[in-house]
N, C-alpha and C positions, 0 to 999 in steps of 0.2 A: 737866209745864209746857207751857203753850200758847205756840207760837212761830209767826211768819210763815214761809212757805216762801221761802228765799233764792234760789230759782231764778228768781223774778221780778226784773226789772231794777230796779224801784223799791226793792225790799227790799235787794237786793245792793248797790246804790249807797249806801243809807243805812248799811249795815254798813261799807263801805270808806271812808266819809267820816271814820270814827274812826281816828286815827293808830295807836293801839295794836292795834286789830283788823287794820288793813291790814298792819302789821309782822308780827303773828302769822301771818296768812294766808300772806303771801309767804315769810316766814322758815321756816315749817313745810314748805311745799312745796319750796322751794329748798334746805332744810337749810343755811341761812346765817343769820348774825347781822345782821339788818337794823337799822341804827342810826337811820336817819331816812328819811322818805318825803315826796315832794311829788307831789300828784295833779294830772293834767291830763286832765279828763274829756272824752270824746266819746261820744255815745250816740244811740240812736234817739229821735225826738221823738214823744211820745204826746199825745193831745188831753186832757191832764189839766185844762185850764182849762174844759172843756166838761162840763156836767151831762148825764145821760142824757136829760133832757127837752128839751135845747136843740135848736131847729129846725136842720136842716142838719148835725147832728153826724155822721151816717153818711157824708154827702157829704164832710165835712171829713176824716174818717178815711181814706176811700177815696183822696182826693187826697194825703194824707200818705203813704199806702202807696205810691202810684205814684211819688212824689218820692223816697221813702226806701228803696225796695225794694232798691237796690244796696248799702245799708249796713244791712240789717236784722239786724245782730247788735250786741250791746252791747259797748262798748269802754271801758276805762279805761287810761290811760297813767300810770305812776309813774316819777319819777326817784328812785332809791333809793341810799342810801349803805350799802355792805356793809362790815362790819368782819371782815377775814379772820383766820384762825388765827395768822398771823404778825404781826398788829397793824396791817396795812396797810388803809387805807380806799380803796375803789374805788367809783366812781359808775357806775351802769348804768341803762338804760332797761328797765323791766319792763312788758310789755303784757299786760293781761288781756282776753281776748275770750270772751264768753259767747253761745252761740247755742242756740236751741231745736230748730231743724230742720237737716237735712242740706242746706245751701245750696251754691251753686257755689263750689268751692275758689278760683277766680280772684279772688273778692272778698277772701278772706283774703290771697292773694298780692299783689294790687294794694295793699291797705292796708299790708302789710308792706314793699312796695317804697317806699311814701311815707315810712315810718318810717326806712328806711335813708338817706334824703336829709336827715333832720333833724339840725340841730346844736343843742347846748345849751351854756349858759354854765358853765364850770368855771374858778374863779379869775379871773373877768372876761375869759375868753377862750373863743371858740367851739371846741367839740370835738364829734366824732362819738362817741356813747356806744355801748358794747357793748349788744346787745339780748338779752333773755330773754323768751320768750312763754309765757303760760299760757292754755290753751284749756279752757273749761268747757262741756261738750257735753250738751245735753238729748236727744240721740239716741245710739244704740249704734253703735260700730264693730264690724261683725260678726266681724272677724278677731281682735279683742282682747277678752278676757273680763274682765280686771282693771279695777278702778275708777280706778286712777291709774298713769300711766306717765311716765317721764322719757326723753326722746330727747336723748342727750348726745353731744358731740363728743369725740374724742381725737386727739392728734397722733401719727401713726404714721410712723416712719422706715422707708420701703420698702426702703432699702438694707440696713440692719442688722436689719430685721424686729423692731423693738422700739418700745414706746411712749415718746414724748418727754414729759417732765413739765414742761418749761419752757414758759411761755405767750408768745405773740407778740402785741403790740398790734395789728399789721396783721391777723393772722388773727382775733383776737377781734372786731374791728369788721366783719368780712366774713362771719362765720358766727355761729350762735347755738344755744343749747340751748332745748328746748321741754318743757313739762309739760302733760299732758292728763288731765283729770278727766271720767269718764263718770258722771254723777249717777245714772243708772238702774241702774248696776252696784254702787253702794255697798251694803254689807251691814251687819248689826248688830255687826260686829266693833268692839271698843272697848278697845284695849290701848295703842297708841302715840299720840303727839301727832298724827300724821297721821290715825289712825283717828278721834280726837276732833274734829279739824277737819272731816273728811269727813262725820261723823255729822250735822252740821247740814243737809247737803244731801240726806240720806237721804229718798227719795221713798216714804214709808210712814207709817202711823199718822195719816192725815188725819182731821180732824174735820168736814170739809165736802165737798160734792160738787165744788166748784171747785178743790180742792187748794190753797187759799190758806193755811189754818192747819193745824197738826198738833200732836200730842202728843209732846214730846221726853221720852223715857222713861229716858235714860241719866243716870247719876250725874254731877253737875257738880263736878269735883274739882280745877279750877285756875282762877285768876283770869281768864285770857284767855278761856276758854270761858264763864265766868260773865258776862263783859262782852258777849260775842257773844249769848248766850241772853237776856240782859236787853234788849238792843236789839231782838232779834227778838220778844220777848214784848210789849214796848210797841208795836211796829209791828203785831203781830197783833191786839191788843185795841183799837187806835185806829180808830174808825169812819171818820175822814177818810183814813187810810192805806189801810184796806181798800177804800174807794171808789176810790182811785187804782189799787190792784192790779186791781180789777174792770175799770176802764177799760183797763188794760194787757191784760188777758185778752181784752177785746172787740177791741182793736186786733190782737192776734195771731190771733184767730178770723177777722177780716177778711182778714188777710194769708194765712192758710191757705186760706180760701175762694177768694181771688183766685188763689193758686198752683194750687189744684185745678182751677179753671175754666180757667186757662191750659193746664194739663196735659191736661184733657179736650178742649179746642179743638185742641191739638197732635195728640193721638191721633186725633181725628176727621179732621183735615186729612190726616194720614199715611194713615189708613184710606181716605179718599176717593181719595188719590193712588194707593194700592195697588190699589183697585178699578179706577181708570182704567187703570193699568198692566196689570192683569190682563185687562181687556177689550182693550187694545191688543195684549197678548201673544196672546190668543185669536184676534184678527183676523189677526195676523201668522202664527199657526199655520195658520189656514184658507187664507190666501194662499199659504203655503209648500206646503200640500197640493195646491192648484190648480196651482201652478207645477210641482210634481213630476209631477202628472198630465199637464200639457201637455208637459213635457220627455219623459215616457215615450211619449206619443202621437207626438211629433216624432221620437223615436228609432225608433219602429216604422215611421213613414212613411219615414224615411231608409233603413231596412233594406229596405223594399219597393222603394224606388227603386234601391238598390244591387243588389238581387237581379234587378231588371228589367234594369239595365244589363249585368250579367254574362250574363244569358240572351240579351239582344239582341246583345251583342258576340260571343257564341259562335256 
C-alpha cells in the first residue's frame, strides 16, 4: 500500500487532525485510555501559498527561515481527558514536538517553560494542567539505540527508602513524564500495538528519491491502523498534497543550507582567531626567547662586575 511519509509536518498534521487517530497515537504511547482530545496547533510556517515559479519565492523562504529559526520544530498541543483504571477522569496537556535536526535544547526548554505558565479552563475555572511531552526525533540519540523510550517520574521516600504510590497534585503540575521516538531506529518488528503505530514512521521502502512516499508492507489488522494508512494513502497519491510536501522539503533544505553556512562561517571565524592567536603566541615565544637571552647577558655582566668588585676590594 502506498502511503505518504508522516515524518513531514504537513502529513503528520493531517493525521493528528483526526480525533480517532490522535487518541490512538497518544493512547498507545502513553498506555492510557484517551477519552477525548482538543488540539491547539502551533507550527512552523511554510510558503505553501507560493508556487515554485513564483518570483521572489526563495527570498520569501529565506526571510521565513530567519524569522522562524528559533521555533524550527513542529509542535501540537492537545488537551486530553484520560480515563484511569479507577474510573477517574483527569485532564492533561499533551505536547507533541517533532524535529528533523538536532537543534539547540534551549529551544525545547524555553517552549516548555512557556507551557508551564499556561492555564486552561476546567469546569469554567482556570487551572494549571499536568504536562506530558512526546518528542518525535528525525535524528538519532547516539547513547540510546531503541526506537521508543519513556522517561517517567516516581515518588521515592528517601527516609523509608521505598516508592510512594500516592500522587500529589502539587508535584504532578511541577514535573512531567516524557516519551521519545527515534524514527530512524524503528525496525520491521510488528507485534504489539506500539510496534504497529511506529511502523507508519519506519524510514524504509521508499518509492521515490525524495522519501515522500513509501510502500507499507505490513498487514493492516485493526481499524485504527486502517484509518491511519487510509489517510496516509490519500495524502500520498494526492498531487496537491505532494506539492505541499515538496515545498516543505525545499524549506527544510534552505534551513539546513543556512545552518551549514552559519556553521562554516563560525568554524572559519574560529580558525582565523586560532591563527591570529597562534601568531600572537609565536611572537610572544620569540619575545620570551629574546628576554631570556637579555636576562642571561645581564646576569653574565653582573657576574663580571661582581668578580671585578671582589678582585678590586681584595
